[in-house]
DSSP file (Angstrom, degrees, kcal/mol; ACC not computed):
  #  RESIDUE AA STRUCTURE BP1 BP2  ACC     N-H-->O    O-->H-N    N-H-->O    O-->H-N    TCO  KAPPA ALPHA  PHI   PSI    X-CA   Y-CA   Z-CA
    1    1 A M              0   0    0      0, 0.0     0, 0.0     0, 0.0     0, 0.0   0.000 360.0 360.0 360.0 130.7  -17.6   -9.8   -8.9
    2    2 A S        +     0   0    0      2,-0.1     2,-0.1     0, 0.0     0, 0.0   0.666 360.0  95.8 -90.1 -16.0  -20.7  -11.6   -7.6
    3    3 A K  S    S-     0   0    0      1,-0.1     5,-0.1     2,-0.1     2,-0.0  -0.445  81.7-110.3 -72.8 146.4  -20.2  -11.0   -3.9
    4    4 A S    >   -     0   0    0     -2,-0.1     3,-1.7     1,-0.1     4,-0.1  -0.328  29.3-108.8 -68.2 159.8  -21.9   -8.1   -2.3
    5    5 A R  G >  S+     0   0    0      1,-0.3     3,-2.3     2,-0.2    -1,-0.1   0.891 117.4  65.3 -54.5 -38.2  -19.7   -5.2   -1.2
    6    6 A A  G 3  S+     0   0    0      1,-0.3    -1,-0.3    97,-0.1    -2,-0.0   0.772 101.2  49.3 -57.5 -26.3  -20.3   -6.2    2.3
    7    7 A N  G <  S+     0   0    0     -3,-1.7    -1,-0.3    97,-0.1     2,-0.2   0.253  80.9 130.0 -99.5  15.0  -18.5   -9.4    1.8
    8    8 A L    <   -     0   0    0     -3,-2.3     2,-0.2    93,-0.2    96,-0.1  -0.487  43.4-153.7 -64.6 128.1  -15.5   -7.9    0.2
    9    9 A T     >  -     0   0    0     -2,-0.2     4,-2.3     1,-0.1     5,-0.2  -0.587  27.3-111.9 -99.7 166.0  -12.2   -9.0    1.7
   10   10 A Y  H  > S+     0   0    0      1,-0.2     4,-2.4     2,-0.2     5,-0.2   0.930 119.6  52.8 -60.6 -42.1   -8.9   -7.1    1.8
   11   11 A R  H  > S+     0   0    0      1,-0.2     4,-2.1     2,-0.2    -1,-0.2   0.914 110.1  48.4 -60.8 -43.4   -7.4   -9.7   -0.6
   12   12 A E  H  > S+     0   0    0      2,-0.2     4,-2.1     1,-0.2    -1,-0.2   0.909 108.6  54.0 -63.5 -38.7  -10.3   -9.1   -3.0
   13   13 A F  H  X S+     0   0    0     -4,-2.3     4,-2.1     1,-0.2    -2,-0.2   0.906 106.5  51.9 -60.4 -43.4   -9.8   -5.4   -2.7
   14   14 A Q  H  X S+     0   0    0     -4,-2.4     4,-0.8     1,-0.2    -1,-0.2   0.899 109.0  50.6 -63.8 -40.6   -6.1   -5.9   -3.7
   15   15 A E  H  < S+     0   0    0     -4,-2.1     3,-0.4     1,-0.2     4,-0.3   0.851 108.1  52.1 -65.0 -33.2   -7.2   -7.8   -6.7
   16   16 A I  H >< S+     0   0    0     -4,-2.1     3,-1.6     1,-0.2    -2,-0.2   0.861 101.8  59.5 -64.7 -35.5   -9.6   -5.1   -7.7
   17   17 A C  H 3< S+     0   0    0     -4,-2.1    -1,-0.2     1,-0.3    -2,-0.2   0.794 100.8  57.7 -65.2 -22.7   -6.7   -2.6   -7.4
   18   18 A A  T 3< S+     0   0    0     -4,-0.8    -1,-0.3    -3,-0.4    -2,-0.2   0.633  91.8  93.6 -79.4 -17.8   -5.0   -4.7  -10.2
   19   19 A Q  S <  S-     0   0    0     -3,-1.6    -3,-0.0    -4,-0.3     0, 0.0  -0.323  86.5-117.5 -80.6 164.8   -8.0   -4.1  -12.5
   20   20 A D  S    S+     0   0    0      1,-0.2    -1,-0.1    -2,-0.0    -3,-0.0   0.713  95.7  13.7 -71.9 -23.7   -8.1   -1.3  -15.1
   21   21 A S  S    S-     0   0    0     -5,-0.1    -1,-0.2     0, 0.0     3,-0.1  -0.996  84.2-106.2-150.6 152.8  -11.1    0.3  -13.5
   22   22 A P        -     0   0    0      0, 0.0     9,-0.0     0, 0.0    -5,-0.0  -0.527  47.3 -92.8 -80.6 152.1  -12.9    0.0  -10.1
   23   23 A P    >   -     0   0    0      0, 0.0     3,-1.4     0, 0.0    -7,-0.0  -0.297  33.8-124.2 -55.8 139.9  -16.3   -1.7   -9.9
   24   24 A E  T 3  S+     0   0    0      1,-0.2     7,-0.0    -3,-0.1     0, 0.0   0.771 109.7  51.8 -61.6 -27.7  -19.2    0.9  -10.3
   25   25 A K  T 3  S+     0   0    0      2,-0.0    -1,-0.2     3,-0.0     2,-0.1   0.353  80.2 123.8 -92.4   4.5  -20.8   -0.2   -6.9
   26   26 A L  S <  S-     0   0    0     -3,-1.4     5,-0.1     1,-0.1   -21,-0.0  -0.445  76.6 -96.4 -71.2 136.9  -17.5    0.1   -4.9
   27   27 A N     >  -     0   0    0      1,-0.1     4,-2.2    -2,-0.1     5,-0.2  -0.130  33.9-119.3 -42.0 139.5  -17.8    2.5   -2.0
   28   28 A P  H  > S+     0   0    0      0, 0.0     4,-1.9     0, 0.0    -1,-0.1   0.813 112.5  49.6 -62.9 -27.7  -16.6    6.0   -2.9
   29   29 A L  H  > S+     0   0    0      2,-0.2     4,-2.7     1,-0.2     5,-0.1   0.886 112.9  47.4 -80.2 -32.0  -13.8    6.1   -0.2
   30   30 A L  H  > S+     0   0    0      2,-0.2     4,-2.5     1,-0.2    -1,-0.2   0.856 109.5  54.8 -68.4 -29.3  -12.6    2.6   -1.4
   31   31 A T  H  X S+     0   0    0     -4,-2.2     4,-2.5     2,-0.2    -2,-0.2   0.944 108.1  50.0 -65.6 -47.0  -12.8    4.0   -5.0
   32   32 A A  H  X S+     0   0    0     -4,-1.9     4,-2.6     1,-0.2    -2,-0.2   0.939 109.6  49.1 -50.0 -53.7  -10.6    6.8   -3.8
   33   33 A M  H  X S+     0   0    0     -4,-2.7     4,-3.0     1,-0.2    -1,-0.2   0.899 108.4  54.4 -54.8 -41.7   -8.2    4.4   -2.3
   34   34 A W  H  X S+     0   0    0     -4,-2.5     4,-1.9     1,-0.2    -1,-0.2   0.934 109.6  48.5 -52.2 -51.7   -8.2    2.4   -5.6
   35   35 A H  H  <>S+     0   0    0     -4,-2.5     5,-2.7     1,-0.2    -1,-0.2   0.908 110.0  49.4 -55.6 -45.1   -7.3    5.6   -7.4
   36   36 A D  H ><5S+     0   0    0     -4,-2.6     3,-1.7     1,-0.2    -1,-0.2   0.926 109.5  53.5 -62.6 -44.1   -4.5    6.3   -5.0
   37   37 A F  H 3<5S+     0   0    0     -4,-3.0    -1,-0.2     1,-0.3    -2,-0.2   0.889 108.3  50.3 -55.7 -37.7   -3.2    2.8   -5.4
   38   38 A R  T 3<5S-     0   0    0     -4,-1.9    -1,-0.3    -5,-0.2    -2,-0.2   0.380 124.6-103.4 -86.8   4.5   -3.2    3.2   -9.2
   39   39 A G  T < 5S+     0   0    0     -3,-1.7     2,-0.9    -4,-0.2    -3,-0.2   0.631  82.2 127.4  83.3  15.8   -1.2    6.5   -8.8
   40   40 A D     >< +     0   0    0     -5,-2.7     4,-2.0     1,-0.2     5,-0.2  -0.676  21.2 163.3-101.5  72.5   -4.0    8.9   -9.5
   41   41 A W  H  >  +     0   0    0     -2,-0.9     4,-3.1     1,-0.2     5,-0.2   0.865  69.9  58.4 -61.3 -38.8   -3.7   11.1   -6.5
   42   42 A D  H  > S+     0   0    0      1,-0.2     4,-1.9     2,-0.2    -1,-0.2   0.899 109.8  42.4 -57.8 -48.6   -5.8   14.0   -8.0
   43   43 A T  H  > S+     0   0    0      2,-0.2     4,-1.9     1,-0.2    -1,-0.2   0.913 115.4  49.8 -71.1 -43.8   -8.9   11.8   -8.5
   44   44 A A  H  X S+     0   0    0     -4,-2.0     4,-2.9     1,-0.2    -2,-0.2   0.940 114.0  45.8 -62.8 -44.9   -8.5   10.1   -5.1
   45   45 A H  H  X S+     0   0    0     -4,-3.1     4,-2.6     1,-0.2    -1,-0.2   0.856 108.8  55.1 -65.4 -32.9   -8.2   13.5   -3.5
   46   46 A S  H  X S+     0   0    0     -4,-1.9     4,-0.5    -5,-0.2    -1,-0.2   0.874 112.6  44.5 -69.2 -34.5  -11.2   14.9   -5.5
   47   47 A I  H >< S+     0   0    0     -4,-1.9     3,-0.8     2,-0.2    -2,-0.2   0.934 114.1  49.4 -72.6 -51.3  -13.4   12.0   -4.1
   48   48 A A  H >< S+     0   0    0     -4,-2.9     3,-1.9     1,-0.2    12,-0.2   0.897 106.2  54.0 -55.0 -45.8  -12.1   12.3   -0.5
   49   49 A Q  H 3< S+     0   0    0     -4,-2.6    -1,-0.2     1,-0.3    -2,-0.2   0.727 103.2  58.3 -65.6 -19.5  -12.6   16.0   -0.2
   50   50 A D  T << S+     0   0    0     -3,-0.8    -1,-0.3    -4,-0.5    -2,-0.2   0.400  89.3  80.0 -88.6   2.8  -16.2   15.6   -1.2
   51   51 A I    <   -     0   0    0     -3,-1.9    -1,-0.1    -4,-0.2    -4,-0.0  -0.903  62.5-168.6-113.4 104.3  -17.0   13.3    1.7
   52   52 A P        +     0   0    0      0, 0.0    -1,-0.1     0, 0.0    -3,-0.0   0.494  51.5  95.7 -80.8  -0.1  -17.5   15.4    4.8
   53   53 A D  S  > S-     0   0    0      1,-0.1     4,-1.7     4,-0.0     5,-0.1  -0.149  93.0 -93.2 -82.2-173.3  -17.5   12.6    7.5
   54   54 A S  H  > S+     0   0    0      2,-0.2     4,-1.8     1,-0.2     5,-0.1   0.823 124.2  54.1 -72.6 -31.8  -14.6   11.4    9.6
   55   55 A D  H  > S+     0   0    0      2,-0.2     4,-2.4     1,-0.2     5,-0.2   0.930 109.7  46.8 -65.3 -43.6  -13.7    8.6    7.1
   56   56 A G  H  > S+     0   0    0      1,-0.2     4,-2.0     2,-0.2    -2,-0.2   0.874 111.8  51.5 -66.1 -33.1  -13.5   11.0    4.2
   57   57 A S  H  X S+     0   0    0     -4,-1.7     4,-3.1     2,-0.2    23,-0.2   0.851 108.5  53.5 -70.2 -33.7  -11.3   13.3    6.5
   58   58 A W  H  X S+     0   0    0     -4,-1.8     4,-2.5     2,-0.2    -2,-0.2   0.923 111.1  42.6 -62.8 -49.5   -9.1   10.3    7.2
   59   59 A V  H  X S+     0   0    0     -4,-2.4     4,-2.4     2,-0.2    -2,-0.2   0.873 114.4  53.4 -65.6 -37.5   -8.5    9.5    3.6
   60   60 A H  H  X S+     0   0    0     -4,-2.0     4,-2.2    -5,-0.2    -2,-0.2   0.953 109.3  48.1 -60.4 -50.9   -8.1   13.2    2.9
   61   61 A A  H  X S+     0   0    0     -4,-3.1     4,-2.6    15,-0.2    -2,-0.2   0.926 110.7  50.4 -55.1 -48.1   -5.5   13.4    5.6
   62   62 A Y  H  X S+     0   0    0     -4,-2.5     4,-2.9     1,-0.2     5,-0.2   0.936 109.7  52.3 -56.3 -48.7   -3.5   10.3    4.3
   63   63 A L  H  X S+     0   0    0     -4,-2.4     4,-2.3     2,-0.2    -1,-0.2   0.896 110.0  46.7 -55.4 -46.3   -3.5   11.8    0.8
   64   64 A H  H  X>S+     0   0    0     -4,-2.2     5,-2.0     2,-0.2     4,-1.6   0.907 112.0  52.2 -60.9 -43.4   -2.0   15.2    2.1
   65   65 A R  H  <5S+     0   0    0     -4,-2.6     3,-0.5     1,-0.2    -2,-0.2   0.948 110.2  47.6 -62.8 -45.8    0.5   13.2    4.1
   66   66 A K  H  <5S+     0   0    0     -4,-2.9    -1,-0.2     1,-0.2    -2,-0.2   0.890 109.1  54.0 -59.4 -40.3    1.5   11.3    0.9
   67   67 A E  H  <5S-     0   0    0     -4,-2.3    -1,-0.2    -5,-0.2    -2,-0.2   0.774 117.4-116.5 -65.5 -26.2    1.7   14.5   -1.0
   68   68 A G  T  <5S+     0   0    0     -4,-1.6     2,-1.4    -3,-0.5    -3,-0.2   0.509  76.0 129.9 102.0   2.1    4.0   15.8    1.6
   69   69 A D     >< +     0   0    0     -5,-2.0     4,-2.4     1,-0.2    -1,-0.2  -0.705  27.8 172.4 -94.3  86.1    1.9   18.7    2.9
   70   70 A Q  H  > S+     0   0    0     -2,-1.4     4,-2.6     1,-0.2    -1,-0.2   0.802  71.3  57.1 -73.0 -26.1    2.1   17.8    6.6
   71   71 A A  H  > S+     0   0    0      2,-0.2     4,-2.0     1,-0.2    -1,-0.2   0.968 113.1  40.5 -63.6 -51.3    0.4   20.9    7.8
   72   72 A N  H  > S+     0   0    0      1,-0.2     4,-2.2     2,-0.2    -2,-0.2   0.884 113.2  53.9 -63.8 -36.7   -2.7   20.1    5.8
   73   73 A A  H  X S+     0   0    0     -4,-2.4     4,-2.8     2,-0.2    -1,-0.2   0.940 107.9  51.2 -59.1 -45.8   -2.4   16.5    6.6
   74   74 A S  H  X S+     0   0    0     -4,-2.6     4,-2.1     1,-0.2    -2,-0.2   0.898 108.2  52.3 -59.3 -40.6   -2.4   17.4   10.4
   75   75 A Y  H  X S+     0   0    0     -4,-2.0     4,-2.2     2,-0.2    -1,-0.2   0.920 112.0  45.0 -60.8 -42.9   -5.5   19.6    9.9
   76   76 A W  H  X S+     0   0    0     -4,-2.2     4,-1.7     2,-0.2   -15,-0.2   0.853 110.3  54.6 -78.8 -31.9   -7.4   16.7    8.2
   77   77 A Y  H  <>S+     0   0    0     -4,-2.8     5,-3.1     2,-0.2     4,-0.4   0.908 108.1  51.1 -57.6 -40.5   -6.3   14.1   10.9
   78   78 A S  H ><5S+     0   0    0     -4,-2.1     3,-1.8     1,-0.2    -2,-0.2   0.942 108.1  49.9 -62.0 -49.1   -7.7   16.4   13.4
   79   79 A R  H 3<5S+     0   0    0     -4,-2.2    -1,-0.2     1,-0.3    -2,-0.2   0.787 110.9  51.2 -60.1 -24.9  -11.0   16.5   11.5
   80   80 A A  T 3<5S-     0   0    0     -4,-1.7    -1,-0.3   -23,-0.2    -2,-0.2   0.516 115.3-117.3 -86.4  -6.5  -11.0   12.8   11.4
   81   81 A G  T < 5S+     0   0    0     -3,-1.8     2,-0.3    -4,-0.4    -3,-0.2   0.852  76.0 116.7  73.7  32.0  -10.3   12.5   15.1
   82   82 A R      < -     0   0    0     -5,-3.1     2,-0.3    -6,-0.1    -1,-0.3  -0.935  63.8-120.9-132.3 156.2   -7.1   10.8   14.6
   83   83 A S        -     0   0    0     -2,-0.3    -9,-0.0    -3,-0.1    -5,-0.0  -0.695  44.0 -95.9 -88.4 145.3   -3.4   11.4   15.2
   84   84 A K        -     0   0    0     -2,-0.3    -1,-0.1     1,-0.1   -10,-0.0  -0.495  53.6-118.8 -62.7 125.4   -1.0   11.5   12.4
   85   85 A P        -     0   0    0      0, 0.0    -1,-0.1     0, 0.0     7,-0.0  -0.224   8.4-141.7 -75.9 159.0    0.4    7.9   12.3
   86   86 A E  S    S+     0   0    0      2,-0.0     2,-0.2     0, 0.0    -2,-0.1  -0.051  73.9  95.5-102.6  23.0    4.1    6.8   12.8
   87   87 A I  S    S-     0   0    0      1,-0.1     5,-0.0     2,-0.0     0, 0.0  -0.682  82.8 -83.5-114.7 173.0    3.8    4.1   10.1
   88   88 A S     >  -     0   0    0     -2,-0.2     4,-2.3     1,-0.1     5,-0.2  -0.270  36.2-113.3 -69.5 156.8    4.6    4.0    6.5
   89   89 A L  H  > S+     0   0    0      1,-0.2     4,-2.7     2,-0.2     5,-0.2   0.896 120.3  52.4 -58.7 -43.2    2.4    5.3    3.8
   90   90 A E  H  > S+     0   0    0      2,-0.2     4,-1.9     1,-0.2    -1,-0.2   0.884 109.1  49.7 -55.3 -46.0    1.9    1.8    2.6
   91   91 A Q  H  > S+     0   0    0      1,-0.2     4,-2.6     2,-0.2    -2,-0.2   0.880 112.4  48.3 -63.2 -42.4    1.0    0.5    6.1
   92   92 A E  H  X S+     0   0    0     -4,-2.3     4,-3.0     2,-0.2     5,-0.3   0.878 106.8  55.2 -74.8 -35.4   -1.5    3.3    6.4
   93   93 A W  H  X S+     0   0    0     -4,-2.7     4,-2.4    -5,-0.2    -1,-0.2   0.921 111.1  45.5 -57.5 -42.5   -3.1    2.6    3.0
   94   94 A E  H  X S+     0   0    0     -4,-1.9     4,-2.7     2,-0.2    -2,-0.2   0.918 112.3  51.7 -68.1 -40.9   -3.7   -0.9    4.1
   95   95 A Q  H  X S+     0   0    0     -4,-2.6     4,-2.2     2,-0.2    -2,-0.2   0.929 113.3  44.3 -54.2 -50.2   -5.0    0.2    7.5
   96   96 A I  H  X S+     0   0    0     -4,-3.0     4,-2.8     1,-0.2    -1,-0.2   0.926 113.9  49.8 -59.4 -47.6   -7.4    2.6    5.9
   97   97 A S  H  X S+     0   0    0     -4,-2.4     4,-2.5    -5,-0.3    -2,-0.2   0.906 109.7  50.1 -59.1 -47.2   -8.4    0.1    3.3
   98   98 A R  H  X S+     0   0    0     -4,-2.7     4,-2.1     2,-0.2    -1,-0.2   0.922 112.5  47.3 -62.1 -46.6   -9.1   -2.7    5.9
   99   99 A V  H  X S+     0   0    0     -4,-2.2     4,-1.9     2,-0.2    -2,-0.2   0.945 112.0  51.0 -61.5 -48.7  -11.3   -0.4    8.1
  100  100 A L  H  X S+     0   0    0     -4,-2.8     4,-2.0     1,-0.2    -2,-0.2   0.887 109.7  49.3 -49.9 -45.5  -13.2    0.8    5.1
  101  101 A I  H  < S+     0   0    0     -4,-2.5    -1,-0.2     1,-0.2    -2,-0.2   0.874 109.7  51.2 -66.0 -39.9  -13.9   -2.7    3.9
  102  102 A E  H  < S+     0   0    0     -4,-2.1    -1,-0.2     1,-0.2    -2,-0.2   0.843 112.6  47.6 -65.9 -33.4  -15.1   -3.7    7.4
  103  103 A M  H  <        0   0    0     -4,-1.9    -2,-0.2     1,-0.2    -1,-0.2   0.826 360.0 360.0 -75.0 -36.3  -17.5   -0.7    7.5
  104  104 A Y     <        0   0    0     -4,-2.0    -2,-0.2    -5,-0.2    -3,-0.2   0.432 360.0 360.0-115.2 360.0  -18.9   -1.2    4.1
């Protein structure tokens, strides 16, 4: 992709998620979201747990929510400064991805 990551759109990110591997220069948290989209929870979790800021905690929380570990998810939502959402996992995946795209 010739566009810089700063110009990445949500639609382009969806197209990236259909590719066999993420671009090397994709932000680590978007790479975690890519792995989650592709069904690789373990790799997504490994990436998210190594990012100690609130965005890393948010992705980490989402992943534990998806896993079904609600107590652990609640802890990580708290670390992220967020409440556990009342939306579907798919909606949260999109919400997180859109926010991360805007930030990076």
